[in-house]
N, C-alpha and C positions, 0 to 999 in steps of 0.2 A: 724193426719197423718195416721189414720186407713183407710185401703182399698185404699190408694193412692200410686202413683208411681212417682218418680222423672225422668225427661227427659231433655236431652240437646237439645236446639233448634239450628237450622241452622242459624237464624238471631239474632239480639241483642236488640229487643225492650222489653225484660222482665226484672224483677227486681232483684231477688237474683242471687248469684253466687255459690249456693250450700248450705251453712249453714243457717238454719232457726230455731233459738231457741236451737239447739243442735249442738254440734261439730262433731257428727257422720254421718251427711248427706254427700252425695258425693260431691267432689270438681270439679268444671268446670270453664271455662273462665268467666270473668265478663259479666253481662247482657245477659247471655245465659242459665240460669237455671230457671225452672218453675216446680211447683208441680201440678199434676192433677190426677183425678181418672182413673181407668182402663177403665171405660165405655166411657170416653171422648177422649180416644186415638184411632187412626186408622193408618194403614200403608199407607205411601204415594205411589201413583201409579206412574209408570215411565212416563216421558215426552213423548209426541207423536213423537218427533224427534228421540228419542233413539230407537234402534232396539236390543232387547236382544239376538236374535238368530244369528245376523250377526257377532258380535264380542264377542265371549264367554270369558268375564273377561280378556281382553287384554288391557294393557296400555303401553304407551311409557316409556321405562326404565325397563320393565319386563324382566326377564330371560326366554328365550323360546328355544324350540327345532324346527328345520326346517326339516320336513319330517322324524322325528324320529332318525336322525343320526348326525346332525350338531347342536351345541349349541352356543348361543350368546345372546346379549341384543337387544331388540326391540327399534329401533331408529325412525321409520316412519310408519304411517298407513294412507291410503287414496288412492285416485285415482292417476293414473300416465298417462303420455303422450305416453309411448311406448306400452301400451296395455290397454284393457278395464277392468272394475271391480276394486275391492279394493285389494290393494297389501300391503304387509308388508315388510319394509326395515329393515334388521337385520345386526348388526355388530357382526361377528363371533369371537370366542375366538382364533381360529387357522387360518392359511393362507390357507383357502379352498374356498374363495369367488371368485367373478368375477369382482368386481369394487371397487371404493372408495366412494360410495354413490351417484355417478352421472352416469346417463344413457342418451345417445343421446344428450349430451351438457347441460342437466339440472340437477342441484344438488338437491337431496332430503334430504340428511344428510351427515355428515362428518365422515370419518374414514380412517384408513390406507389403502393403495392400496392392492387389492386382499383379503380384509377382509370383504367387503360389499356384500350382496346377497339379491335379491328381490324374493319373493315367494307369491303365493296366501294365503289369510288368513286361508283358510281351511286346509292348509298344515303346519300351525304354531300352536304349543301347548305350553301352559304356564308351567313353572317349578313350583314344589311345594316349600314350605318354607324350607324343609330339604335339598334342593340342594344348590349348591354354588352360591353365589351372585356375583356381579361384582368385589367385592374386595376379595372374598374368593377363594380358589383353586377350580378349576372346577373338578367335578367328571367325571368318565367315563360314556359313554352312556349306558353300561350294568347296572351299579349300579343305574343310574338315572331311567332307565326303570323299574328296580326292585322296586325302591322307589315309582314310579308312580303306579305300580301294587299293592303295599302294601297299599298306600293311598286309591286307589279305593276300595280295599277289606274292609278297615276300614270304609269307608263311607257307603258301602253297609250294613255292620254290624250295623252301627249306624242308618241307615235308617230302618233296620228291627226291631231295638229296640226302635225306636222313639215313638211307641205307649205306651210302658211301661213308658218311660221317661216323656211323656206328662201327663199320668195319675198320676205319682208321683208328678209332678209339681203342677197339680191341687189340689191334696190332701194336699200337703205341704202348698200351698197358702191359702187354706181354713182353715187349722189349724192355720196358722199365723194370718189370719184375725180374727179368733175367739179369739186367745190369745190376740190380740191387743184390741179387744172390751172389754175383761175382764180386761186387764191391764188399759185401759182408765177409766173404772168405779172405779177401786181400786185407781187409781192415783187421781181422783177427790175427792174420799173420803179421801185420805191421805193428800191432800193439806190443808184440814181444820185442820189437826193434824200435826203441824210442828215438833213435837217431834219424829215422826217415821222416822228416817234417813235410815235404811237398805232397805226400800222399794224402795227408789229412786235409790240406788245402784243396786238393782236387775233389776229395769227398764232399766237402762243404759246398763247393761250386756245383757239383752234380746234383746234390740234394736240393739246393735252391732251385736249380733249373727244373728238376723233376717235380718239385712242389708247385712251381708256376704252371708246368704242363698239366699237373693234376687239377689245379684250380680251374684252368681253362676247360679241361674235359668235364669237370663237375658242373661248371656253368652251362656247358653244352648239353649235358645230360638233363639239367634242370629245365632248359628250354624244351628239350624233347618231351619231358614229362608234362610240361605245360601244354604243349601241342596235343599230347595224348588226352589231357583233361578236356581241352577244347573240342577234340574230335568226339570224345565221349558225350559231351553236352550236345554236340550236333546230332549224334546218333540218338540221344534221348529225345531231342526235338523231332527228328524224323519219325521215331517210334510213336510219339504223341500225335503227330499228324496222321500216321497210319491208323492209330486207334480212332481218331476223329473220323477218318474216312470210313473205317469199318462200322462205326456207330451210325454214320449217315446211311450207309448201305443197309444196315439192319432196320433203321427207321423207314427207309423206302420200301424194303421188303414187307415190313409190318403194315405199312399203309396200303401196299398192293393187296395183301391178304384181307385187310379190312374192306377195301373196295370190292374184292371178290365176294366176301361174305355178304356185303350189302346188296350186291347184284343178285346173288343167290336168294337172299331173303325176299327181295322185290319180286323175283320170278315166281317163288313159291306163293307169295301173296296174290300175284296176278292169276296164277293157276287156280288157287282156291276161289278167287272171285269169279273166274270163268266157270268153274264147276257149280258155284252157287247160282250164277245167272242161268246156266243150263237147266238146273233143277227148277228154278222159278219159271223158266220157259216151258218146261214139260208140264208143270202144274197149270200154267196159264192155258196151254193147249188143251189139257183135259177139261178145264173149266169152259173153254170155248166150245169144245165138242158137246158138253152137256147143255150149254145154252143154245147151241145150234139145234140140238134135238128138240128142245122145248119150243123153239120159235119156228120150226119148219112148217107147222100147220098154218101159222099166220103170215109167213114171209112172202107167200106168193102174191098176195094183194098189196102188201106194204112196199114191195120192191119197186113198183111203178112210181109210187109217190116218192120213194127214196131217190129214184133216178132224177125226178124233177128237183128234188132237194139238192142232189149232187150238182145238177146244172146251176142252181143258184149259188151254191158254194164255190163252184169253179168261177162263176162270174165275179163273186166277191174277191176271190183270190187274184183273179186277173186285174181287178180294179186296184187291189192292194199292190200288186206288182207295178202297175202303172204309177200309183202314188209314189212308190219307192224310186222308180226311175225318174219321176218328176223331181223328187228331192235330190237325187244324185245330180241331175242336170242343174238344179239350183245351186248346189254346192260347187259344181264346176264353174257356173257363171260367177259365183262369188269369188272363187279363186282367180278367175280371169280378171274380174274387177280389181282385185288386190294387185295383180300383176300390172294392170294398166295404171293403178295409182302409183306403184313404184316407178314405172316408166315415166309418169308425169313428174315425179320428184326428180328423177335423173335429168329429164329434159329441162326442168327449171334450173337445176344446177348448171347445166351447159349454158343456158341463157344468161345466168349470172356471170359465168366465166367470160362470155362474149361481151357483156356489158362492161366488165372490168377492163377487157382489152380496149374497148372503145374509150373508156375513161382514161386509160394510159395514153392513147393517141391524142385525146383532148389535152391532157397534161403536157404532152410534147409541144402541141400548138401554143399552149400558154407559155412554156419555157422559151419558145422562139419569140413570142411577143415581148417577153421580159428582156430577152437579149436585145431586141430592137430598142426598147426603152432605155436599156443601159447605154446603147450606142448614142442615143439622143442626149442622154445625160452627160456622157463623155464630151459630146460636141458642145453642150452648154458650158461644161467646165473649161473646155478649150477657149470658148468665147470669153468666159470670165478672166482666164489668164491673159487673153489678148487685151481685155479692158484694163487689167492690172498693169500690163506694159504701158498702155496709154496713160494711166494715172501717173506712173513714174515719169513719163515724158512730160506731163503737165506740171508735175512738181518741179522739174528743172526749169520750167518756163518755156512757153512756146506761143506761137501764133494761135489765138483762139479761133480765128477764121478757118485755118487749116484743120483744127481739131473738129470743128462743127462739120466741115465737109467730110472728114473721115468717118465721123459718127453716122452721118446720113448714109454714106456708102456701106458701113457695116450693118446699119438697119436694113438697107436694101438686101444685103447678103443674107441677113437673118430671115427676112421675108422669103427670099429664094429658098433657103433651107427649110422653112416651114412648108413651102409649097412642095418641096421634095418629100418631106415627111408625109404630107397629105397623100401624095401619089403612092408612097410606100404603104400607107395605111389602106388605100384602095386596093393595092396589089395583095395585101394580107387578107382583105375581105374576099377578093377573088379566090385566093388559095383556100380560105375557109369554106367557100361555096363548093370548090372542087373536092375538098375533104368530105363535105356532106354528100356529094354525089358518090364518092367512093364508099362512104358508110352505107348508103342505100344499096349499092352493089353488094357490099358485104352482107347486108341483111337478106338480100335475095339468095345469096349463096348459102347463108345459114339455114334458110328454109329448105333449100335443097338438101343440105346436110342432115336436117332433121328427118326428112323423108327417107334418106339413105340410112340414117341411124335406126329408124323403125324397122326397115328391112333387115339390118344387121342384127337387131335385137331378136327378131323372129328366128333368124338363123342360129343365133347364139343359144336361144331357148332349146332348139333342137339339139344343138351340140351339148348343152347341159344335161339333157336327158340321156344322151349317149355316154357322156362322161361319168354320170352317176353309176351307170351299169359297170363301166370300167373301174370306177372307184371301189365298188363292192368286190369286184374280182381282185383288185389290187390289195384290198384289206385282207382277203383270204390268203393271198400270196404272202403278205407281210406276217400274218399269224404263223403260217408254215415256216417262213424264214426265221421268225423269232424262236420257234421250237427247234429248228435245225441249229440255230446259233447256240441255244442253251445246251443241246446235246454235244455240239462241237466244243463248247467251253468245258463241259464235263470230261470229254475225251482228252482235251489238251491238259486239263489238270491231272487226270489219271496218268497220262503219258509222262507229264513232268515228274509226278511222284515216282513212276516206275524208273525213269532215268536217274532221279536222285538216289533211289534205293540201289540201282545198279552201280552208280558211282560210289556210294557208301560201301557196297559189297567189295568193289575193287580196292577201295582204301583200306578196308578191314583186312583183305588178303595181303596187301602190302605191309600193313602193320604186323600181321602174323609172321610174315617172312622176316621183318625187321626184329621183332621180339624174339624170334627163334635164334637169331644171331647174337642178340644183345645180352639178355638177362638169364639167370639160372632158374627163375620162377616162370619160365615160358610155358610150362605144361598147363598151369592153372589158367593163365591168360588165354592160351589156345583153346581150352575147353569153353571159357566164357565167350570168346569170339566165335567159335564154331556154333555155339547155341544161338548167338545173335545172328549169325549168317543163316542158320536154318529158319529162324523166325522171319528174317527178311525174305528168304526164298519163298516161304509160304505166303507171306503178304504179297510178294510179286506175282505169284501164281493166281492168287485171288483177284488182284488188280487186272491181270491179263484176261481172266475169265470175264470180269466186268467190262473190260475193253472190248472183248469179242461180242458180248451182248449189245453194248452200246453201238459198236460199228454196224451190227445187223440192223439195229433200229435206224441209224443214220442212213444206211443204204435204202431201207424202205422209204424213209422220208424224202431222200433225194429222188427216188423214182417218182413219188407223188409230185415232188416239186417240178421235175422235168415235164411230167404230164400236164400239170397246171400251166407251166411256162409255155408249152406248145399251144394249149388252148388260148392262153392270154395273148400270145403273139398273133394267132389267127384273128382274134377279136380286135387287137390293136391295128392290124393291117386294114381290116374293114373300116375301123374308125378313122384311120389315117386317110384312107381314100375319100371317105365322106368329108372329113375335115378339110382336105386339100381342095375339094370342089367348092366348099363354102368359102374357104379363104381366098380362092381365086376370084369368086364373085365379089367378095368384099374388097379385094385389092383393086379390081377394076373400078368399082365405085369410088374408092378412096383416091385413085389416080385422077379421076375426073374432078373430084373436089379439090385436090391439091393443085391441079392445073388452074382452076378458077382462083384459088387463093394466091398462087404465084403471079397471076395476072394483076390481081389487086395490089399485091406487094410491089410489083414493078411500077405500077402507077404511082404508088406512094413514094417510092424511092426517086422516081423522076421528078415529082413535085418538090421533094426535099432538095434535090440537086439544083433545080432551078432557083429555089428560094435562097440556098447558100450562095449561088453565083451572084444573084442580085445583091445579096447582103455584102459580099466582098467588093463588088463594083461600087456600091454606095460608100463603103469605108474608104476605098482608094480615092474616090472623088473628094471626100471630106478631108483626107490627109493632104491632097494637093492644094485644096483651098486653104488649109491651115498653114501650109508652107508659104503660099503666096501672101497670106496675111502677116506672117512673121517677117517676110522681106519688106513689106510695106511699113511695118512697125519699126524695123531697123532704119529705114529711110527717114521716117518721121522723127525718130530719136536724133538722128544726125542734124535734122533741121531745127529741132527744138533746143539743142545745145547752144545754138547761136543766139536764141532769143531769151532775154532775162528781164522781162517786164512783169511787174506785179499788179494784180487787180484786187481791189477790195469792195467794189460796188456790188459783187455777186452774193454778198452775205444775206441780204434780204431775200434774194431769190432762193437761196439754200434753205432759209427758214420756212418759206412757203412750201418748198418741196418736202421738207421734213414733216410739216403738218399734213400734207397730202399722203405721205408715206404712212404716217400713223393711222390715218383714216383707212387706207388700203389694208394695213395689217389687221385692223379691227374687223373689216369685212372678210378678210381671209380667215380669221379665227371663226367667224360665223359659218363660213362655207365648210371649214373642217369639221365643225360640230355637226352640221347637216349631213355631211358624208358619212361620219361615224354612225350617226343615228340610223341612216339608211342601210348601212352595212349590217348593223345589229338586227334591224328588222328583216333584212334579207336572210341572215343566218337563221332567225326564228322561223321564217317561212319555209326554208329548206328542211329544217328538222320536222316541222309539221307535215310537210310533203312526204318525208321518209316514213314517219309513223303511219300516215294515212295509207301509203302503199302497202306497208306490211299488214296492217289490219284488213285492208281490202282483199289482199291475196288469201289471208287466213280465212276470212268470212266466206269468200267464194268457194274455197276448198271444202269448208264445213257444210255450206249449203248444198253443194253438189253431192257430197257423201250422204247427207241426210235425205235428199231427194231420191237418190238411188236406193238407199235402204228402205225408205218409205214405199217406193214402188215395189221393191222385192217383197216386203212384208204384206202389202196389199194383195199381191199375186198369190203369196202363200196362203193368206187368209181366205181368198176366194176359192183357191183349190181345196182348202180344208172344208169350207162350207159345202162345196160341190160334193166332196167325198162324204161329208156328214149326211147330206140329203140322200145320196145314193145308199149309204149304209142304213139310214132310217127307213128308206123305201124297201130295201131288201129285208130289213127286220120286220116291218109290217107284213110284207108278203109271207115271210117265214112264219110269223105268228098266225096269220090266217090259214096257212097250209097246215100248221100244227093243230089248230082248232079243227080243221076238216079231218085231219088224221085221227084226232081223238074221237070225233063222232063216228068216223068210219071204223075206228078200232072197237068202239062199243058195239057197233053193228056187227062187226066181225066176231066179237065175243059171243054175241047172241047167236049169230049164225053157227059159230063153233059149238055152242051148246046144242043147237038143233042137230048139227052134224053128228055130235056124239050120241044123241038119242037115236038118230037114224042108223049110226054104226051098230048100236045095240040091237036095233030091230033087224037089220039085214046086212050081210056081207056083200051082196051084189052091188049095192050102192057105192061101196068102197072102190070097186074096180072102175066104176064109171068116174068116180072122183080122181082116181089115178090117171085116167085118160085126160081128164080136164087139167090136171097138174102138168102133164107133159105139154099140152097145148099152151098153158100159161108160161112155161119155161121157154118155149119157142118165141112167144111174144116178148118175154124179157130180153132174149137175145136180140130181137129186132130193135127193141128200145135202146139197148147198149150201142148197136151200130148207129142209130140216130143220134145218140149222145156224142159219140166220137165225131160224127159229121159236124154237130153243133160246136164242139170244141175246136175243130179246125177252122170253122168260120170265125169263132171268137179270136183265135190266134191271128188270123189275117187282119181282123179289125184292130187288134192291138198293135200290129206292125204299122198299119196306116196311121194310127194315132201317134205312134212314136215318130213317124216321118213328119207329121204335122208339128209335133213338139220341136223337132230339129229345125224346121223352117222358122218357127217362132224364135228359137234361140239365135238363128242367124240374123233375123230381123233385129233382135235386141242388140246383138253385137254391132250391126250397122249403125243403130241409133247411138250406141256408146261412142263409136268412132266419130259420128257427126258432132256429138257433144264435145268430144276432145278437140275437133277442129275449131268449133265455135270458141272454146276456151282459149286455145292458142291464139286465135285471131284477136280476141278481146285483150289478152295479155300483151300481144304485140302492139295493139293500138295504145294501150295505157303506157307501155314503155316509150312509144314514139312521142306521145304527148309530154311525158316527163322529160325526155331528152330535149325536146324543143324548148320547154320551159328553162331547163338548165342552160341550154345554149344562149337563150335570151338573157338570162341573168349574167352569164359569163361575158357576153358582149357588152352589157350595160356596165358591169364592173370594170371591164377593160377601158371603155370609153371614159368613165369617171376617173380612172387612174391616169389616163393620158391627159385629160383636162387639168387634173390636179398637178401633174408634172409640168404642164405648160404654165400654169399659174406660178408655180415655184420658180420656173426659169425667168418668168417676167419679173417676179419680185427680186430675184438675184440681179437681173439686169438693172432694175431701178436702184438697188443698193450700190452696184458698181458705178452707176452714173452719179449717185450721190457722192461717192468717194471722189470721182473725177471733178465734181462741182466744188468740193472742198478744196481740192488742189488748185482748181482754177481761181477760187476766191482769194487765195494767197497772192496770186499774180495779176488779178484783174482790176486793181484800183485805178489804173491809168488808161484803160481802154474802154470807151463807151460803146463803140461800135460792136465790139465783141459781146458786150452786155445785151444789146438788142438781139443779136443772133441767138444768144443763150436763152433769152426770153421766148423767142420763137420756138426753139427746141423744147422748152418746157411746155409751151402750148401744145406742141405736137404730142409730147408724152402724155399730157392730160387727156388729149383726145383718144390716144391709144388705150389709156387706162379706162376711160369711159366705155370704149368699145369692148374691152375685156370684161368690164363689169356687166355690160348688157349681155355678152355671150355667156357669162357665168350665171346670170339670172335665167337666161333661156335654158341652160343646162339643168338648173335647179327645178325649173318648171317641168322639163322633160322627165327628171327623176321622180318628181311628185306624180306625174301621170303614170309612170311605170309602177310606182308604189300602189296607186289606185287599182291598176290592172291586176297586180299581184294580190291585192286584198280581195278583188272579185274572184280570182282563181281560188283563193283560200276559202271564200264563201261557198264556191261550187264544191270544193272538196268536203266542206262541212256538210253540205246537202247530201253528198255521196255517203258520208258517214251515217247520216240519218237514215238513208235508204238501207245501208248495211244493218243498222239497228233493227229496221223493220224486218229485214231478212232473218235476223236472229230471233225476233219474236215469232216469225212464221215457223222457224225450225223448232222453237219451244212448243208451239202449237202442234207441230207434227209429232214431237215426242209424246205430248199428251194423247194424241190420237193413237200412237203406237201402244201406249199403256191401256187405252180403252180396248184396242184390238186384243191385247193380251188378256184382259178381263173377259172379253167375249170368248176367247179360246178356252179359258178356264171353265166358263159356264158350259161350253160345248163338251168339255171333258166330263163335267159332272153329269150332264144329260146322258152322255154315252155310258157312264158308269151305272146310272139309274136304269137305263135300258138293258144293260148287261145283267143287272140284278134281276129285272123282270124276266129276261129270257132264261136266266139260270133257274128260276123257280118253276118254270114250265117243263124243263127237260126231264125225260123219263128213260128213254132207251139208250143203248150204248152208242149208237150213231149220233144221237143228240148230244151226248157227253163229249164226243169228239168234236162236234160242231162248236160246242161251247169253248173247248180248249183252243180251237183255231181262232175264235173271236177274241178270247182273252189275249192270245199272242198278238193279234192285230192291235188291240188296245194298248198293250205294253209297248209295241213298236211306236204307236202314235205318241204315247207319253214320252218315250225316249227322244222322239223328234222334237216335241215341245220343249223338253229340257235343253236340247242342243240349241234350239232357237233362243231360249232365255239366256243361255251362256253367251251366244253370239251377240245378243242385245247388250249384255253387260260389257262385253269386250268393246263394242262400238261406243258405249257411253264412256268407258275409260279412255278410249282414243279421242273422243270429243273433248274430254276434260284436259287430256294431254295437249291437244291442239290449241285449246284456249290458253293454257299456261305457257305454251311455246316450248314444250319439252322436245317434241319431235324436230330434229334438225336434218339438214341435208346429208350430213355425214352418216347419221344412223340409217337414213333411207338408202344411201349408196352402199353402206356396209352390208345391208341385207341382199344386195344384188351380187356381191362378190363372195365366192366360195372357194377357198384355197385349201387344197389337201397336200400337205407336205409330210413326208416320212422322215422323222428325226430319230437319231439313235438315242436310246435312253442312257442318261448318265448313271454312274454307280450310286447305289442307294446309300443314304446316311443311316448310321445305327449308333445308338447311345448305350454303352454298357451299364450306365447307372440307372436310366429309366426303362431299359429294355423296350425301346420304341424305335421303329423305322421312320425314315423320311422327314424327321423334324429337325434334328441337329446331331452333331458329332459329340463324342464323349468329351473332347477338349472344350467344346463350346456349350456344355451342359449348364443351364441356369441354376441347377441344384447346388453346384459347387461355387456359384458366384456369391459375392459378399452381400449385396442388397437385392434380395429376391422378394417377390410379392408375397403378401400374407395369404392371398387366395390360393396359391399353389401349395399343396401340402408337401411336407418334407418326405423324401423317399423312405426314411426310417420308420415312418408311421403310416405306411400304405395299407396296413391291416392284413396282409397275406404272409404266408410262410415263404422264406427264401428257398427252402428245400423243395417246396411243391412246384411242379412244372406248370407253367402258364399255357393255356390252350392257344395253339397257333395253327393257322390255315395256310397250306401251301398254294391254294388257288388264288385267294385274295392277297397273300403275302402280308398278313396283318394278324395281330393278337386279338383275342376275344372269343374265338370259337375254334373247334377242331375242324380238320379237313372233312371228317365224316359228316359233320352237322352243317356243312356249307350249303347255302341256298343257291341253286343254279341261276336264279333270276338276278342275283346280285353280281354275277360275273360279267365282265366286259370283254 
């Protein structure tokens, strides 16, 4: 047994099952045990079909993590029909999946619905033994990730200490082998001596100890082998990553070569085009020379007329330039009008905000009035309590005379309290008047704010123009920064890969040194590892070369970035200086406005403090009066306890009072119904007022827009008519000149014939003609100088006309401002009238509420008095004098009730009067609506006029085209052809202008429809004023391995592997393309569908 190891075989042709002459040998299955020496054993190499790097230690049934967040058991591994590659089917522990193990009608495994999930194998990681199994409770992802980190650290520590462990194993193995050799010799010697029994016992103890040590060492060796397998898998992963990087580099190089080829092809095409153009130019020059030779005889006399014609053409061109300038000015005016409209929307929004603030202040006033009413109600409740105390006193029996006197005193006190309430109401009215004055001050301050805001908006428009320039510059900087960040990412990734490869190289060197010490088959492993190291070194060199090239590119980009930063900083400094100036002016204006607002706020706070002080004083007074009344009640109770006389004669009086009370209740119900009816009418009037205001504002805006547009169109049509008249006049003059030229040409032809005859007759006349030609050339030069002088004069005239146009534009702007002022004044007047009406309604409602509360208090007093009368009837049978006094009290009460009824009738009359006035106001508003309808009819008529004007423009176009056809039929010479081309260009330009006008009219119609339907809101108008430019970092892009699509969803969230997907989306297995075929992908657009070579530059952003 010395120097041998026991091993369990994978097959069953061997003899023992573990024990061989000793019971301490390892136990295995039958016919699977064999004993052999260390030299005869070697590790089995993996089968050629297995791939250690593709599936890193994953088996069906293992506990796994999917993308580091979802935990479950592995149920399927292999290829699928819905996508290429190897996929892992996982049954999740929680309901976070997409399917039940089946995708696109094919089942790969079985699980509960929404518990199954398919993911690529590289996104699935195996759980360690410390994690929860299928039957154990699942741990949280955070604890699981911590355990994975701990195991990785422990493995790295064990790897670092593997050299020492291997050395200790070798030393222990050698010591064991030596001890076994010695023991074997002694055992052979001791077998001859059967008397020595303790040696056999020592041998058994040593063999058991050695077998345990061997088992521990074998387990340690198995751990080291597992570590080696893991390292091999990591090396395979790194090699795959290096291959992917090399493939990407090859793709990039191929794309660069394609770009170069495309550039070269385009250069060649351009050169060929240039050569063709040069040839055509040479041919045209030759043709021109031949034509010049033919026309030289006739050109002397035609040049004078051509000069006049050139003058006319220059005039027409100048007029066209003027027309274009006028159109540009019109466009500018339209843009300014749009800006003014937007500013009007903004101002209206500010006005609405201010009205809301005023409404909030009015609501505070109403709350204060409500508090006063609550206080009065509490006082009435206190008075009822006092009367309850009096009724208790009367129940016990008392002197009716003293009761009547106390009632009179209390009535006097109530009258005093009512007087106090009237004084308080007067004070409240005074406060409301003060509030109105404060609101007027606020309105004046608002107008000032509006003026200041207009100035601020002008300054902000200037700032916007400057900020747009800075934004373009910032966009360029951001693009360069994005390019630099991409290159830096590539650099970081390549550096990380290089670091990983260096670390793997160091680990492989350590493994080589360890394997040199450990096994006998180290030569083969060394050769494999050296080859791997050489490959890694080559890859590292390639990556270093790529790193150097990318660093050069980054250096260039950084230089460009620094240059652009410097330029940007200079521009920013200039902008900051201008911005600070503008901000200082705005701050000064805002400080003035804030001072005015603080003054108004201080006034409001002072008024509120005074009101609260007066309210506290009134409450304290009422509390003291209540305390005094309580003391009087206690005294009266003490007096009433002594008196125990009953009165029954007051029953009749009570019956009478009950009848009167019923009558009063009936009248009260009538009054309540009237109040409710008036309130409902008031609400209806308020709603009508709101609708009328809204429609009035909309119609005013629409009418103003239509008037402006009509004026602009009329101006444009007048300008076009003038231009048409000018063009027609020029055309008639040109036609007349052409006719004269034709006649002169015929004459010249005849003269030419004569000249030819004379040339045949004699050569002397030719010399004279040459002299005449020289004289004519001199005259032509004189005409050219005159033409230049005329052109200068025409340019001066055009400048003067442009100045006149600018003055007209300024006048139109001043008119627009005046119209804006008129609009604002009308809006403010309307708002004032509406506010006054609302204030009147609030005052009337508050007065009606107060009177209603007073009536309720009176009814409560009468009911309390009725209770007291009931109590008195029980004790008033014996006292007749007291009956008389009570009758007098009843008479007084009746008089008071009559007074209250008269006052109530007066109040009803006043409410009816207010109702009539409100009805009149509603009638006025209806009349205003009728006038607005008239305005709408006028706007419709204006639209019809616009359509008529458009038809006139079309007729003018047709006339122009007919004139162009007539002028085209007359043209004969090359100069006339050029004239025709210029006129055609002018007509095309006019057509384009007309098309733009039609488009603008269509836009205006759509705006009008949107305004009528109420689509345009203040929010949309304000949003057009706000332009926010924020630079945001792009998040990582999503990619689906099943659909091969960016930016839609992740592989785990793919709807293709969901259970209930729509029928409209086709299954990926039936997309119609080959999986082996590469899909076209563009690196510029970062999307599938076309190659980078075929990318259209216009689609890039």
